[in-house]
KOLSE-288775 format. One record per residue (C-alpha): residue number from 1; residue in three letters; y, z, x. Coordinates in nm, 4 decimals, decimal comma. Example, Ala and Ser with C-alpha at 12.3 -4.5 7.8 and 13.67 -1.06 7.14 Angstrom:
! KOLSE-288775
[pt 1 'ALA' [-0,4500 0,7800 1,2300]]
[pt 2 'SER' [-0,1060 0,7140 1,3670]]
! end
This chain:
! KOLSE-288775
[pt 1 'MET' [6,6225 -8,2928 -8,7272]]
[pt 2 'GLY' [6,4014 -8,3141 -9,0353]]
[pt 3 'THR' [6,2891 -8,0471 -9,2757]]
[pt 4 'LYS' [5,9535 -7,9249 -9,4043]]
[pt 5 'VAL' [5,9229 -7,8473 -9,7759]]
[pt 6 'ALA' [5,6147 -7,6750 -9,9162]]
[pt 7 'VAL' [5,5627 -7,6839 -10,2928]]
[pt 8 'VAL' [5,3462 -7,4003 -10,4227]]
[pt 9 'GLY' [5,1815 -7,5151 -10,7412]]
[pt 10 'GLY' [5,2168 -7,8711 -10,6183]]
[pt 11 'GLY' [4,9550 -7,9882 -10,8669]]
[pt 12 'SER' [5,1978 -7,9238 -11,1509]]
[pt 13 'THR' [5,2914 -8,2192 -11,3682]]
[pt 14 'TYR' [5,6535 -8,1337 -11,2740]]
[pt 15 'THR' [5,5964 -8,2394 -10,9135]]
[pt 16 'PRO' [5,6555 -8,6166 -10,9413]]
[pt 17 'GLU' [6,0040 -8,5426 -11,0736]]
[pt 18 'LEU' [6,0696 -8,3068 -10,7830]]
[pt 19 'VAL' [5,9573 -8,5496 -10,5137]]
[pt 20 'ASP' [6,1559 -8,8301 -10,6764]]
[pt 21 'GLY' [6,4652 -8,6109 -10,6530]]
[pt 22 'LEU' [6,4111 -8,5453 -10,2832]]
[pt 23 'CYS' [6,4846 -8,9105 -10,2116]]
[pt 24 'ASP' [6,8258 -8,8792 -10,3765]]
[pt 25 'GLN' [6,9593 -8,6222 -10,1299]]
[pt 26 'GLU' [6,8702 -8,7792 -9,7966]]
[pt 27 'ASP' [7,2357 -8,8054 -9,7044]]
[pt 28 'ARG' [7,2448 -8,4220 -9,6892]]
[pt 29 'MET' [6,8836 -8,3199 -9,6250]]
[pt 30 'VAL' [6,6187 -8,5372 -9,4656]]
[pt 31 'VAL' [6,2718 -8,4107 -9,5540]]
[pt 32 'ASP' [6,0223 -8,5403 -9,3007]]
[pt 33 'ASP' [5,7259 -8,3184 -9,3966]]
[pt 34 'LEU' [5,6255 -8,2520 -9,7577]]
[pt 35 'VAL' [5,3132 -8,0591 -9,8485]]
[pt 36 'LEU' [5,1789 -7,9765 -10,1927]]
[pt 37 'LEU' [4,9766 -7,6543 -10,2146]]
[pt 38 'ASP' [4,7388 -7,6214 -10,5094]]
[pt 39 'PRO' [4,3923 -7,4692 -10,5582]]
[pt 40 'SER' [4,2731 -7,7545 -10,7829]]
[pt 41 'GLU' [4,1181 -8,0467 -10,5954]]
[pt 42 'GLU' [4,1560 -8,2667 -10,9030]]
[pt 43 'ARG' [4,5252 -8,1854 -10,9380]]
[pt 44 'ARG' [4,5856 -8,2435 -10,5679]]
[pt 45 'GLU' [4,4252 -8,5839 -10,5951]]
[pt 46 'ILE' [4,5961 -8,6969 -10,9168]]
[pt 47 'VAL' [4,9435 -8,5444 -10,8830]]
[pt 48 'GLY' [4,9468 -8,5806 -10,5066]]
[pt 49 'GLY' [4,8472 -8,9446 -10,5352]]
[pt 50 'LEU' [5,1315 -9,0325 -10,7710]]
[pt 51 'SER' [5,3791 -8,8235 -10,5705]]
[pt 52 'GLU' [5,3033 -9,0106 -10,2519]]
[pt 53 'ARG' [5,3203 -9,3480 -10,4291]]
[pt 54 'ILE' [5,6642 -9,2574 -10,5662]]
[pt 55 'LEU' [5,7856 -9,1552 -10,2210]]
[pt 56 'ARG' [5,6529 -9,4652 -10,0460]]
[pt 57 'HIS' [5,7877 -9,6902 -10,3206]]
[pt 58 'ARG' [6,1320 -9,5455 -10,2562]]
[pt 59 'GLY' [6,1039 -9,6076 -9,8854]]
[pt 60 'TRP' [6,0382 -9,2504 -9,7725]]
[pt 61 'GLU' [5,8715 -9,2437 -9,4297]]
[pt 62 'GLY' [5,7894 -8,8755 -9,3800]]
[pt 63 'THR' [5,4575 -8,6958 -9,3545]]
[pt 64 'PHE' [5,2923 -8,6170 -9,6882]]
[pt 65 'SER' [4,9880 -8,4003 -9,7497]]
[pt 66 'THR' [4,8124 -8,1869 -10,0077]]
[pt 67 'THR' [4,6084 -7,8768 -9,9361]]
[pt 68 'ALA' [4,4444 -7,5659 -10,0765]]
[pt 69 'ASP' [4,5133 -7,3810 -9,7493]]
[pt 70 'ARG' [4,8079 -7,1483 -9,8116]]
[pt 71 'ASP' [4,8657 -7,0637 -9,4473]]
[pt 72 'ALA' [4,8709 -7,4271 -9,3389]]
[pt 73 'ALA' [5,1139 -7,5187 -9,6167]]
[pt 74 'LEU' [5,3587 -7,2413 -9,5275]]
[pt 75 'GLU' [5,3367 -7,2869 -9,1497]]
[pt 76 'GLY' [5,6740 -7,4035 -9,0197]]
[pt 77 'ALA' [5,8218 -7,4495 -9,3674]]
[pt 78 'ASP' [6,1993 -7,4546 -9,4104]]
[pt 79 'PHE' [6,1828 -7,4382 -9,7890]]
[pt 80 'VAL' [5,9080 -7,3031 -10,0104]]
[pt 81 'VAL' [5,9465 -7,4083 -10,3723]]
[pt 82 'VAL' [5,7367 -7,2006 -10,6120]]
[pt 83 'GLN' [5,6380 -7,3483 -10,9487]]
[pt 84 'LEU' [5,2999 -7,1871 -11,0089]]
[pt 85 'ARG' [5,1437 -7,0665 -11,3341]]
[pt 86 'ILE' [4,8807 -6,7958 -11,2943]]
[pt 87 'GLY' [4,6141 -6,8458 -11,5584]]
[pt 88 'GLY' [4,7407 -7,1885 -11,6621]]
[pt 89 'GLN' [4,8065 -7,2883 -12,0206]]
[pt 90 'ALA' [4,5189 -7,0681 -12,1394]]
[pt 91 'ALA' [4,7046 -6,7544 -12,0288]]
[pt 92 'ARG' [5,0235 -6,8940 -12,1790]]
[pt 93 'HIS' [4,8425 -6,9376 -12,5110]]
[pt 94 'VAL' [4,7614 -6,5659 -12,5086]]
[pt 95 'ASP' [5,1242 -6,4814 -12,4212]]
[pt 96 'GLU' [5,2411 -6,6808 -12,7219]]
[pt 97 'THR' [4,9851 -6,5594 -12,9764]]
[pt 98 'LEU' [4,8808 -6,2015 -12,8951]]
[pt 99 'PRO' [5,2236 -6,0443 -12,9690]]
[pt 100 'VAL' [5,2476 -6,2150 -13,3096]]
[pt 101 'GLY' [4,9507 -6,0159 -13,4310]]
[pt 102 'HIS' [5,1567 -5,7029 -13,3631]]
[pt 103 'GLY' [5,4644 -5,8332 -13,5430]]
[pt 104 'CYS' [5,6406 -5,9305 -13,2193]]
[pt 105 'LEU' [5,7706 -6,2537 -13,0729]]
[pt 106 'GLY' [5,5212 -6,4775 -12,8965]]
[pt 107 'GLN' [5,7014 -6,6431 -12,6058]]
[pt 108 'GLU' [5,6035 -6,6997 -12,2440]]
[pt 109 'THR' [5,9205 -6,5778 -12,0712]]
[pt 110 'THR' [6,0794 -6,3363 -12,3175]]
[pt 111 'GLY' [5,9452 -6,0226 -12,4835]]
[pt 112 'VAL' [5,5785 -5,9207 -12,4577]]
[pt 113 'GLY' [5,4572 -6,2576 -12,3308]]
[pt 114 'GLY' [5,7233 -6,2608 -12,0635]]
[pt 115 'LEU' [5,6073 -5,9221 -11,9385]]
[pt 116 'ALA' [5,2446 -6,0360 -11,9300]]
[pt 117 'LYS' [5,3463 -6,3383 -11,7243]]
[pt 118 'ALA' [5,5510 -6,1183 -11,4905]]
[pt 119 'LEU' [5,2562 -5,8851 -11,4343]]
[pt 120 'ARG' [5,0376 -6,1806 -11,3372]]
[pt 121 'THR' [5,3010 -6,3542 -11,1277]]
[pt 122 'VAL' [5,5088 -6,1026 -10,9324]]
[pt 123 'PRO' [5,2325 -5,9758 -10,6977]]
[pt 124 'ILE' [5,1247 -6,3311 -10,6088]]
[pt 125 'VAL' [5,4799 -6,4486 -10,5437]]
[pt 126 'LEU' [5,5536 -6,1460 -10,3266]]
[pt 127 'GLU' [5,2445 -6,2228 -10,1173]]
[pt 128 'LEU' [5,3637 -6,5806 -10,0771]]
[pt 129 'ALA' [5,7100 -6,4643 -9,9732]]
[pt 130 'GLU' [5,5652 -6,2226 -9,7180]]
[pt 131 'GLU' [5,3509 -6,4985 -9,5719]]
[pt 132 'THR' [5,6504 -6,7330 -9,5671]]
[pt 133 'ALA' [5,8449 -6,4725 -9,3690]]
[pt 134 'ARG' [5,5614 -6,4675 -9,1144]]
[pt 135 'ARG' [5,4755 -6,8363 -9,0962]]
[pt 136 'GLY' [5,7848 -7,0242 -9,2076]]
[pt 137 'ASN' [6,0591 -7,1392 -8,9757]]
[pt 138 'ARG' [6,3281 -6,8887 -8,8898]]
[pt 139 'GLY' [6,5632 -6,8641 -9,1850]]
[pt 140 'ALA' [6,3225 -7,0293 -9,4285]]
[pt 141 'TRP' [6,4309 -7,0197 -9,7924]]
[pt 142 'PHE' [6,2094 -6,9216 -10,0831]]
[pt 143 'VAL' [6,3169 -7,1050 -10,4018]]
[pt 144 'ASP' [6,1623 -6,9676 -10,7200]]
[pt 145 'PHE' [6,1311 -7,1796 -11,0331]]
[pt 146 'THR' [5,8393 -6,9736 -11,1653]]
[pt 147 'ASN' [5,9057 -6,7888 -11,4893]]
[pt 148 'PRO' [6,0176 -6,5314 -11,5713]]
[pt 149 'VAL' [6,2663 -6,6362 -11,3033]]
[pt 150 'GLY' [6,4987 -6,3355 -11,3370]]
[pt 151 'ILE' [6,2184 -6,0814 -11,2985]]
[pt 152 'VAL' [6,0457 -6,2696 -11,0171]]
[pt 153 'THR' [6,3729 -6,3128 -10,8270]]
[pt 154 'GLN' [6,4542 -5,9453 -10,8801]]
[pt 155 'ALA' [6,1216 -5,8536 -10,7198]]
[pt 156 'LEU' [6,1828 -6,0900 -10,4272]]
[pt 157 'LEU' [6,5340 -5,9631 -10,3528]]
[pt 158 'ASP' [6,4320 -5,6004 -10,3980]]
[pt 159 'GLU' [6,1905 -5,6594 -10,1086]]
[pt 160 'GLY' [6,4593 -5,8242 -9,8946]]
[pt 161 'HIS' [6,3298 -6,1818 -9,8983]]
[pt 162 'ARG' [6,5532 -6,4849 -9,8424]]
[pt 163 'ALA' [6,5152 -6,6086 -10,1962]]
[pt 164 'VAL' [6,7111 -6,7810 -10,4696]]
[pt 165 'GLY' [6,6016 -6,8134 -10,8317]]
[pt 166 'LEU' [6,6439 -7,1422 -11,0118]]
[pt 167 'CYS' [6,6458 -7,2440 -11,3784]]
[pt 168 'ASN' [6,7274 -7,5754 -11,5431]]
[pt 169 'VAL' [6,9023 -7,4252 -11,8492]]
[pt 170 'ALA' [7,2589 -7,4401 -11,7151]]
[pt 171 'LEU' [7,2253 -7,7956 -11,5890]]
[pt 172 'TRP' [7,0725 -7,9022 -11,9197]]
[pt 173 'GLY' [7,3610 -7,7393 -12,1074]]
[pt 174 'GLN' [7,6194 -7,9076 -11,8872]]
[pt 175 'ARG' [7,4608 -8,2454 -11,9482]]
[pt 176 'ARG' [7,4425 -8,1983 -12,3242]]
[pt 177 'LEU' [7,8108 -8,1037 -12,3393]]
[pt 178 'GLY' [7,8985 -8,4015 -12,1228]]
[pt 179 'HIS' [7,7067 -8,6203 -12,3667]]
[pt 180 'TYR' [7,9014 -8,4920 -12,6655]]
[pt 181 'LEU' [8,2341 -8,5226 -12,4852]]
[pt 182 'GLY' [8,1505 -8,8724 -12,3672]]
[pt 183 'VAL' [8,2130 -8,7974 -11,9993]]
[pt 184 'GLU' [8,0157 -8,7862 -11,6777]]
[pt 185 'PRO' [7,8172 -8,4593 -11,6888]]
[pt 186 'ASP' [7,9231 -8,3515 -11,3407]]
[pt 187 'SER' [8,2867 -8,3564 -11,4539]]
[pt 188 'VAL' [8,2134 -8,0708 -11,6995]]
[pt 189 'GLU' [8,2744 -7,7259 -11,5520]]
[pt 190 'ILE' [8,0842 -7,4650 -11,7532]]
[pt 191 'GLU' [8,1314 -7,0888 -11,7406]]
[pt 192 'HIS' [7,7636 -6,9911 -11,7532]]
[pt 193 'VAL' [7,6945 -6,6169 -11,7306]]
[pt 194 'GLY' [7,4239 -6,3609 -11,8063]]
[pt 195 'LEU' [7,0616 -6,3171 -11,7078]]
[pt 196 'ASN' [6,7909 -6,5790 -11,6823]]
[pt 197 'HIS' [6,7059 -6,6900 -12,0374]]
[pt 198 'LEU' [6,9737 -6,4545 -12,1692]]
[pt 199 'SER' [7,2957 -6,6390 -12,0931]]
[pt 200 'TRP' [7,5991 -6,7940 -12,2573]]
[pt 201 'ILE' [7,8375 -7,0798 -12,1821]]
[pt 202 'ARG' [8,1737 -6,9139 -12,2422]]
[pt 203 'SER' [8,3939 -7,2146 -12,1687]]
[pt 204 'ALA' [8,3654 -7,5829 -12,0866]]
[pt 205 'ARG' [8,6455 -7,7634 -11,9070]]
[pt 206 'LEU' [8,6816 -8,1074 -11,7603]]
[pt 207 'ALA' [8,7590 -8,1136 -11,3902]]
[pt 208 'GLY' [9,1296 -8,0668 -11,3300]]
[pt 209 'GLU' [9,2086 -7,9819 -11,6911]]
[pt 210 'PRO' [9,3027 -7,6311 -11,8113]]
[pt 211 'ASP' [9,1881 -7,6493 -12,1737]]
[pt 212 'ASP' [8,8583 -7,5029 -12,2913]]
[pt 213 'ARG' [8,6736 -7,7712 -12,4896]]
[pt 214 'LEU' [8,4248 -7,5393 -12,6648]]
[pt 215 'PRO' [8,6376 -7,5057 -12,9827]]
[pt 216 'GLU' [8,6518 -7,8845 -13,0076]]
[pt 217 'LEU' [8,2784 -7,9093 -12,9468]]
[pt 218 'PHE' [8,2049 -7,6562 -13,2208]]
[pt 219 'ALA' [8,4379 -7,8360 -13,4612]]
[pt 220 'ARG' [8,3001 -8,1844 -13,4003]]
[pt 221 'TRP' [7,9360 -8,1231 -13,3153]]
[pt 222 'GLY' [7,8660 -7,7820 -13,4677]]
[pt 223 'PRO' [7,5406 -7,8773 -13,6469]]
[pt 224 'GLU' [7,4005 -8,0460 -13,3369]]
[pt 225 'LEU' [7,4867 -7,7527 -13,1079]]
[pt 226 'ALA' [7,3488 -7,5049 -13,3610]]
[pt 227 'LEU' [7,0214 -7,6978 -13,3718]]
[pt 228 'GLU' [6,9937 -7,7259 -12,9938]]
[pt 229 'SER' [7,0778 -7,3597 -12,9308]]
[pt 230 'GLY' [6,8771 -7,2257 -13,2245]]
[pt 231 'THR' [7,1824 -7,0200 -13,3264]]
[pt 232 'PRO' [7,3841 -7,0877 -13,6457]]
[pt 233 'ILE' [7,7265 -7,2404 -13,5986]]
[pt 234 'GLU' [7,8866 -6,9366 -13,7647]]
[pt 235 'ALA' [7,7453 -6,7199 -13,4874]]
[pt 236 'LEU' [7,8640 -6,9625 -13,2188]]
[pt 237 'ARG' [8,2177 -6,9367 -13,3508]]
[pt 238 'LEU' [8,1877 -6,5591 -13,3845]]
[pt 239 'LEU' [8,0812 -6,5302 -13,0205]]
[pt 240 'ALA' [8,3209 -6,8025 -12,9020]]
[pt 241 'ALA' [8,0349 -6,9061 -12,6753]]
[pt 242 'LEU' [7,7287 -7,1286 -12,6667]]
[pt 243 'PRO' [7,4114 -6,9243 -12,6072]]
[pt 244 'SER' [7,1232 -7,0717 -12,4141]]
[pt 245 'TYR' [6,8286 -7,1689 -12,6327]]
[pt 246 'TYR' [6,6329 -6,8537 -12,5456]]
[pt 247 'VAL' [6,8991 -6,6224 -12,6870]]
[pt 248 'HIS' [6,7997 -6,7101 -13,0415]]
[pt 249 'TYR' [6,4811 -6,5105 -12,9857]]
[pt 250 'TYR' [6,7070 -6,2047 -12,9828]]
[pt 251 'TYR' [6,9498 -6,3137 -13,2545]]
[pt 252 'GLN' [6,6815 -6,4364 -13,4964]]
[pt 253 'HIS' [6,3756 -6,2418 -13,3896]]
[pt 254 'ASP' [6,2312 -6,1669 -13,7331]]
[pt 255 'ALA' [6,2708 -6,5247 -13,8555]]
[pt 256 'ASP' [6,1049 -6,6579 -13,5396]]
[pt 257 'VAL' [5,8117 -6,4164 -13,5709]]
[pt 258 'ALA' [5,7676 -6,5101 -13,9369]]
[pt 259 'GLN' [5,7551 -6,8771 -13,8411]]
[pt 260 'GLN' [5,5022 -6,8097 -13,5652]]
[pt 261 'ALA' [5,2835 -6,6164 -13,8080]]
[pt 262 'MET' [5,2645 -6,9040 -14,0569]]
[pt 263 'ALA' [4,9346 -7,0843 -14,1052]]
[pt 264 'GLY' [4,9204 -7,4017 -13,8994]]
[pt 265 'TYR' [5,1859 -7,2983 -13,6462]]
[pt 266 'ARG' [5,1098 -7,4472 -13,3048]]
[pt 267 'PRO' [5,2063 -7,2465 -12,9963]]
[pt 268 'ARG' [5,3991 -7,4356 -12,7330]]
[pt 269 'ALA' [5,1074 -7,3779 -12,4932]]
[pt 270 'ASP' [4,8834 -7,6004 -12,7043]]
[pt 271 'VAL' [5,1469 -7,8740 -12,7215]]
[pt 272 'VAL' [5,2039 -7,8624 -12,3461]]
[pt 273 'ALA' [4,8293 -7,8688 -12,2745]]
[pt 274 'GLU' [4,8028 -8,1962 -12,4671]]
[pt 275 'LEU' [5,1106 -8,3373 -12,2940]]
[pt 276 'GLU' [4,9689 -8,2471 -11,9541]]
[pt 277 'ALA' [4,6356 -8,4134 -12,0314]]
[pt 278 'THR' [4,8187 -8,7311 -12,1298]]
[pt 279 'LEU' [5,0423 -8,7182 -11,8227]]
[pt 280 'LEU' [4,7527 -8,6618 -11,5842]]
[pt 281 'GLU' [4,5746 -8,9624 -11,7322]]
[pt 282 'GLU' [4,8885 -9,1696 -11,6703]]
[pt 283 'TYR' [4,9188 -9,0310 -11,3180]]
[pt 284 'ARG' [4,5708 -9,1656 -11,2356]]
[pt 285 'ASN' [4,6955 -9,5237 -11,2632]]
[pt 286 'PRO' [4,7126 -9,6511 -10,9018]]
[pt 287 'GLU' [4,9816 -9,9019 -11,0022]]
[pt 288 'LEU' [5,2181 -9,6304 -11,1271]]
[pt 289 'VAL' [5,4917 -9,5786 -10,8661]]
[pt 290 'THR' [5,7651 -9,4137 -11,0752]]
[pt 291 'LYS' [5,7721 -9,0983 -11,2851]]
[pt 292 'PRO' [5,6560 -9,1818 -11,6397]]
[pt 293 'ALA' [5,8922 -9,1503 -11,9346]]
[pt 294 'GLY' [5,6572 -8,8988 -12,0993]]
[pt 295 'LEU' [5,7419 -8,6441 -11,8297]]
[pt 296 'SER' [6,0716 -8,5771 -12,0076]]
[pt 297 'TYR' [5,8781 -8,4148 -12,2944]]
[pt 298 'ARG' [5,7026 -8,1685 -12,0641]]
[pt 299 'GLY' [6,0029 -7,9336 -12,0485]]
[pt 300 'GLY' [6,2089 -7,8355 -11,7477]]
[pt 301 'ALA' [6,4508 -8,1241 -11,7889]]
[pt 302 'PHE' [6,6738 -8,1686 -11,4811]]
[pt 303 'TYR' [6,4630 -7,9209 -11,2813]]
[pt 304 'SER' [6,4272 -8,1660 -10,9948]]
[pt 305 'LEU' [6,7999 -8,2314 -10,9866]]
[pt 306 'ALA' [6,8767 -7,8588 -10,9805]]
[pt 307 'ALA' [6,6134 -7,7795 -10,7175]]
[pt 308 'VAL' [6,6953 -8,0623 -10,4794]]
[pt 309 'ARG' [7,0717 -8,0095 -10,5020]]
[pt 310 'LEU' [7,0236 -7,6387 -10,4327]]
[pt 311 'MET' [6,8066 -7,6997 -10,1260]]
[pt 312 'ALA' [7,0494 -7,9607 -9,9964]]
[pt 313 'SER' [7,3405 -7,7158 -10,0250]]
[pt 314 'LEU' [7,1477 -7,4415 -9,8455]]
[pt 315 'HIS' [7,0480 -7,6863 -9,5732]]
[pt 316 'ALA' [7,3786 -7,8692 -9,5287]]
[pt 317 'ASP' [7,5969 -7,5551 -9,5558]]
[pt 318 'THR' [7,8305 -7,7396 -9,7924]]
[pt 319 'GLY' [7,9481 -7,4526 -10,0134]]
[pt 320 'ASP' [7,8728 -7,6354 -10,3387]]
[pt 321 'ILE' [7,8752 -7,4523 -10,6707]]
[pt 322 'HIS' [7,5429 -7,4035 -10,8484]]
[pt 323 'VAL' [7,4169 -7,1824 -11,1284]]
[pt 324 'VAL' [7,1395 -6,9719 -10,9756]]
[pt 325 'ASP' [6,9731 -6,6334 -10,9954]]
[pt 326 'MET' [7,0935 -6,3930 -10,7257]]
[pt 327 'ARG' [7,2293 -6,0406 -10,6715]]
[pt 328 'ASN' [7,5239 -5,9442 -10,8875]]
[pt 329 'ASP' [7,7335 -5,8010 -10,6030]]
[pt 330 'GLY' [8,0197 -5,7162 -10,8377]]
[pt 331 'ALA' [8,0366 -6,0479 -11,0229]]
[pt 332 'ILE' [7,9616 -5,8980 -11,3658]]
[pt 333 'ALA' [8,1288 -5,5645 -11,4342]]
[pt 334 'GLY' [7,8950 -5,3092 -11,5853]]
[pt 335 'LEU' [7,5892 -5,4078 -11,3822]]
[pt 336 'PRO' [7,4835 -5,2661 -11,0441]]
[pt 337 'ASP' [7,5248 -5,4787 -10,7347]]
[pt 338 'ASP' [7,1503 -5,5177 -10,6860]]
[pt 339 'ALA' [7,0883 -5,6490 -11,0383]]
[pt 340 'VAL' [6,9784 -6,0128 -11,0381]]
[pt 341 'ILE' [7,2041 -6,2196 -11,2636]]
[pt 342 'GLU' [7,2377 -6,5886 -11,3446]]
[pt 343 'THR' [7,5803 -6,7444 -11,3043]]
[pt 344 'ARG' [7,7876 -6,9769 -11,0907]]
[pt 345 'ALA' [7,7750 -6,9260 -10,7170]]
[pt 346 'VAL' [7,8985 -7,0822 -10,3962]]
[pt 347 'VAL' [7,5900 -7,1900 -10,2026]]
[pt 348 'ASP' [7,5978 -7,2360 -9,8270]]
[pt 349 'ALA' [7,3592 -7,1810 -9,5358]]
[pt 350 'ALA' [7,3890 -6,8030 -9,5803]]
[pt 351 'GLY' [7,2726 -6,8182 -9,9415]]
[pt 352 'ALA' [7,4222 -6,7865 -10,2887]]
[pt 353 'HIS' [7,7473 -6,5948 -10,3362]]
[pt 354 'PRO' [7,8290 -6,5230 -10,7021]]
[pt 355 'LEU' [8,1732 -6,6087 -10,8294]]
[pt 356 'PRO' [8,3597 -6,3275 -11,0091]]
[pt 357 'GLN' [8,3233 -6,3393 -11,3867]]
[pt 358 'ARG' [8,5470 -6,2340 -11,6706]]
[pt 359 'PRO' [8,4295 -5,9039 -11,8214]]
[pt 360 'LEU' [8,1623 -5,9593 -12,0825]]
[pt 361 'PRO' [8,2509 -5,8465 -12,4344]]
[pt 362 'PRO' [8,0424 -5,5550 -12,5697]]
[pt 363 'GLU' [7,8176 -5,7787 -12,7816]]
[pt 364 'MET' [7,7054 -5,9595 -12,4656]]
[pt 365 'LEU' [7,7259 -5,6810 -12,2091]]
[pt 366 'GLY' [7,5235 -5,4361 -12,4174]]
[pt 367 'LEU' [7,2372 -5,6815 -12,4578]]
[pt 368 'VAL' [7,2487 -5,7797 -12,0897]]
[pt 369 'GLN' [7,2407 -5,4164 -11,9761]]
[pt 370 'HIS' [6,9513 -5,3431 -12,2092]]
[pt 371 'ALA' [6,7510 -5,6426 -12,0900]]
[pt 372 'LYS' [6,8319 -5,5716 -11,7252]]
[pt 373 'ALA' [6,6932 -5,2195 -11,7556]]
[pt 374 'TYR' [6,3727 -5,3718 -11,8928]]
[pt 375 'GLU' [6,3563 -5,6242 -11,6068]]
[pt 376 'HIS' [6,3757 -5,3486 -11,3453]]
[pt 377 'LEU' [6,0894 -5,1673 -11,5206]]
[pt 378 'ALA' [5,8915 -5,4918 -11,5419]]
[pt 379 'VAL' [5,9135 -5,5322 -11,1643]]
[pt 380 'LYS' [5,8024 -5,1719 -11,1174]]
[pt 381 'ALA' [5,5050 -5,2195 -11,3499]]
[pt 382 'ALA' [5,3946 -5,5413 -11,1811]]
[pt 383 'CYS' [5,3999 -5,3739 -10,8399]]
[pt 384 'SER' [5,2560 -5,0345 -10,9351]]
[pt 385 'GLY' [4,9583 -5,1388 -11,1458]]
[pt 386 'SER' [5,0320 -4,8452 -11,3766]]
[pt 387 'ARG' [4,9664 -4,8681 -11,7521]]
[pt 388 'ASP' [5,2362 -4,6077 -11,8080]]
[pt 389 'ASP' [5,4888 -4,8335 -11,6352]]
[pt 390 'VAL' [5,3863 -5,1199 -11,8653]]
[pt 391 'VAL' [5,4456 -4,8955 -12,1673]]
[pt 392 'ARG' [5,7869 -4,7913 -12,0313]]
[pt 393 'ALA' [5,8845 -5,1548 -11,9790]]
[pt 394 'LEU' [5,7832 -5,2513 -12,3335]]
[pt 395 'LEU' [5,9551 -4,9470 -12,4794]]
[pt 396 'THR' [6,2744 -5,0623 -12,3068]]
[pt 397 'ASN' [6,2364 -5,4301 -12,3946]]
[pt 398 'PRO' [6,4973 -5,5239 -12,6592]]
[pt 399 'LEU' [6,2327 -5,7227 -12,8487]]
[pt 400 'VAL' [5,9831 -5,4324 -12,8712]]
[pt 401 'GLY' [6,1488 -5,0911 -12,8287]]
[pt 402 'GLN' [5,9167 -4,8881 -13,0534]]
[pt 403 'TYR' [5,6399 -4,6359 -13,0015]]
[pt 404 'PRO' [5,3407 -4,6429 -13,0487]]
[pt 405 'LEU' [5,3876 -5,0217 -13,0699]]
[pt 406 'ALA' [5,4654 -5,0355 -12,6979]]
[pt 407 'ALA' [5,1479 -4,8456 -12,6113]]
[pt 408 'ASP' [4,9315 -5,0624 -12,8361]]
[pt 409 'LEU' [5,0785 -5,3806 -12,6891]]
[pt 410 'ALA' [5,0318 -5,2521 -12,3335]]
[pt 411 'ASP' [4,6596 -5,1966 -12,3939]]
[pt 412 'ALA' [4,6214 -5,5324 -12,5639]]
[pt 413 'LEU' [4,7979 -5,7403 -12,2993]]
[pt 414 'LEU' [4,6259 -5,5617 -12,0124]]
[pt 415 'ALA' [4,2858 -5,6208 -12,1704]]
[pt 416 'ALA' [4,3631 -5,9875 -12,2392]]
[pt 417 'ASN' [4,4815 -6,0421 -11,8790]]
[pt 418 'ARG' [4,2236 -5,8244 -11,7061]]
[pt 419 'HIS' [4,0934 -6,1099 -11,4895]]
[pt 420 'HIS' [4,4443 -6,1734 -11,3509]]
[pt 421 'LEU' [4,5510 -5,8109 -11,3004]]
[pt 422 'PRO' [4,3189 -5,6583 -11,0402]]
[pt 423 'ARG' [4,5586 -5,3791 -10,9392]]
[pt 424 'PHE' [4,5482 -5,2399 -11,2941]]
[pt 425 'PHE' [4,1684 -5,2213 -11,2925]]
[pt 426 'SER' [4,0789 -5,1371 -10,9331]]
[pt 427 'PRO' [3,8142 -4,8621 -10,8948]]
! end
């Protein structure tokens, strides 16, 4: 029996990569109904057109459609993949520039910008999950790729939804290490642990071998790994771990803010907006039947591979190991069971089951606990519509943590996002 997949935010330029990946897993999950949900008619036409051409070119014979009707898209769905961006690149531009004027990091998933995005996103995603529970097939899975993934997944699981959070960072890291070691990426077993966008690879082993290869990697490719992680090689050796790229925003906050404040600095939002315009123009070509090479510059590398493999494991009940965002349930000592973490898990039809992790050293655990406290407050603020809760979240955020700075930032981000935050401004 086939499967229905609904993609929320299906007009995203990511989508052709996702649909291409669906064809690679037909031995474990046959998708016979794919629907892209997006409010933009233009995006549905352009992205939907290329997506269907890719599928037909690869011999896929299922039913394909695009729609702006949320209820119709979710009706009978087995998987709902969420990749939306409330406010588009314009809102992202604000997330990446407003904090800099206050001496804080401008980034769309971490710090002040990450909170602004969470406030816009969490209520919408919760509504989608509630509607999925009503209209989706029994046991439907809600797969969240929408940033900030850790906060959004925390909100979903706090409300009891059948949800798993997904990020491409771990898969990207595994593939980079495989590249440096000169082996097939899937033969590299990484010990990835932490929170979404606050994680470390603590060891890297080849399948069936006991030795950790990180020391060798640092010795032979230290400059390259330092550049890719944004963290100096001396710090990598000090930590005996490879941080994900986003961790450098914590380790080198002041230097990053200084760079962002320089004349001529271009926020990532502006770069991505140009990339998307170029991609959409390419997507219009009726002769294009494969994903264009330029899509690799959009970000989210290996997202489709991660998403499709995850859905296939949930569907086929195969017990494969994936790095996902899910409840801690004792995996990381020092965090409550209900805290959403990001680490390796066994994934079967019942969901994601985290594998036990070695205790984190104080320099990692302290930062994770601090950030997790902020994430819980971010969920509360997004759901309550209370300015005071926004201030509390910012006061707890490791990248803000000062008063009255937190209060000033709360007022500024609420004002800048007023159109997208009705619960904060209801009569």
